[in-house]
N, C-alpha and C positions, 0 to 999 in steps of 0.2 A: 105661222111659219110656213114658208114655201120652199119646196125642194126641186132640184133639177131631175132629169131623167136617170141620173146615177144615184139619186137619193141624197145628194149633198145639199145642205142648206144654202139657199141663194138670197133669201129675204126674210126679214123679221118685222112684224108689225106690232104696235102696242094696243091694238084693238082688232076686233074681228074684221077680216078682209076676204073678199071673194077669191083672191088669188092665193090665199094662205089658209087653207082649211085646218091645218094641224095646230093644236094648242099645246104648249109645253110650259112647265114651271120655269121660273127664272133661274132656278138652281140646276136645271138640266145640264149635265156636263157637255153635251154636244152643242147646246146653245151657247154656253160660256166659251167654248172653244171657238165658235164662229165669231162671237163678239170680240174676244180678246186676240184672236188670230193665232192661238196656240192651244195645244192639248196638254201641255205639261202641268203637273200639279203646282209647280212654283208660279207659273204664269197665272193660273187660276187663283192662287192665293193672293198674288199681287193685285189682280183685278178686284177681288173682294175687299182688300185693304184700301185700295184707292177709292172705292165707292162708299166706304164707311162715312166719310165726311158729308157726302150728299145725303145719305140716309139719316144721319144725325140732324141735319138741317130740316129734312122733311118731318121728322118726329117733333122737332122744336116748333115748327110752323103748325103742325097738327095740335100740339098742346095749346098753343096760343089761340087757335081757332076755337077749340073746345072751351077755353076760359072766356074768350070774348063772347061766345054764344051761351054762356052760363050753363054749359053742360057739366062742367066740373069747376070747382073753385081752386084757386092757387093753394088755399089752405088744406085742400084734400091731399096734397103731396106731403111727404116727409119734410121736416125742416131743412135738411141739407139740400134736397131737390129744389125747394122753394128758393133757397139762397142762390143756387147755381142758375136757376131760370131767371131770377131777377138780375143777377150779375150779367148774364148774357144779353138780356134785354137792354140793360143800361149801356153796355158796350155798343150794341147795334144802334141805339138811339144817338150816341155820341158820334159814331161813324156816319150816320145819316145826316147829322147836322153839319159835319165838317165837309161833306161833299158839296154842299150848296154854296 
């Protein structure tokens, strides 16, 4: 994260950068305020809620990578989780084939 002379955040990077020596957690309130453009609790809650779908997709992709690489087996998950994962994969497959 980079700051100006007044200590205000002016840039954020997703990896180490010479112009941004400061590292903060993604949950840092000041960082969230910079990203969302607001410091209100409600704005921060809305930002978290809107990012949940992205996070869920990342977790789903991670699970698929782990299964594809035989790190875990689908059967390692509880039955309900297996069912949900298979349903979502089926829906994604259908959507992928209808786009072509």
